[in-house]
C-alpha positions as CSV (number, residue, x, y, z in Angstrom):
1,M,22.7,29.5,-26.6
2,P,23.9,30.1,-22.8
3,S,22.1,28.5,-20.1
4,P,20.1,30.8,-17.7
5,R,21.7,32.3,-14.9
6,K,18.4,32.2,-12.7
7,W,15.7,29.7,-12.0
8,I,12.7,30.4,-14.0
9,G,9.3,29.8,-12.5
10,G,8.4,29.3,-8.8
11,L,11.1,28.2,-6.5
12,P,10.9,24.7,-5.3
13,E,9.9,24.5,-1.4
14,C,11.1,20.9,-0.8
15,C,13.5,18.2,-2.0
16,D,11.8,15.7,-4.4
17,W,13.6,12.8,-3.0
18,C,13.2,13.2,0.9
19,G,10.7,15.8,1.2
20,G,13.0,17.9,3.4
21,G,13.7,21.7,3.1
22,F,16.8,23.4,1.6
23,D,18.7,24.1,5.2
24,S,22.0,24.5,3.3
25,G,20.7,27.4,1.5
26,V,21.0,25.7,-1.9
27,F,19.0,23.4,-4.1
28,Y,20.2,21.3,-7.1
29,D,18.3,20.6,-10.3
30,A,20.2,17.5,-11.2
31,R,20.0,14.1,-12.6
32,T,20.0,10.9,-10.5
33,E,22.2,7.8,-11.1
34,R,19.2,6.1,-12.4
35,G,18.3,8.8,-14.8
36,P,15.3,10.8,-13.7
37,W,15.7,14.5,-12.8
38,G,14.5,16.6,-10.0
39,C,15.1,19.2,-7.3
40,F,17.3,17.8,-4.3
41,C,18.7,19.0,-1.1
42,Q,22.3,18.9,-0.4
43,D,22.3,15.5,1.2
44,C,20.2,13.8,-1.3
45,F,22.5,15.2,-4.1
46,D,25.5,14.0,-2.5
47,K,24.1,10.7,-2.3
48,Y,22.0,10.1,-5.6
49,C,23.1,12.4,-8.0
50,I,25.9,12.2,-10.7
51,G,27.4,15.7,-10.6
52,L,27.1,19.3,-11.9
53,G,27.4,20.7,-15.6
54,T,25.4,20.2,-18.8
55,G,23.5,16.9,-19.0
56,Y,24.2,16.4,-15.0
57,G,22.9,19.1,-12.9
58,Q,22.8,22.8,-11.5
59,Q,23.1,24.2,-8.0
60,Y,20.9,27.3,-7.2
61,D,20.5,29.6,-4.3
62,A,17.2,28.5,-2.5
63,R,16.3,32.2,-1.5
64,T,17.0,34.0,-4.7
65,G,17.0,31.4,-7.6
66,Q,20.3,32.5,-8.7
67,K,22.4,29.7,-10.5
68,L,25.6,29.2,-8.5
69,A,27.3,26.3,-10.4
70,G,26.7,23.9,-13.2
């Protein structure tokens, strides 16, 4: 079954790690190096997450919820 091409549900308003906004225009639904998943801003994704792809994470447009990568 192919993965959804759009975020389902309400769009997240802030990063689960730092509480900041999605100023870069994207957010990530991703797994951290320690295992838990969350929605992250660009900076926190770069620092704490393991990458994009099945089992790792996805990148979404913060305004439209359209899936961009992963």
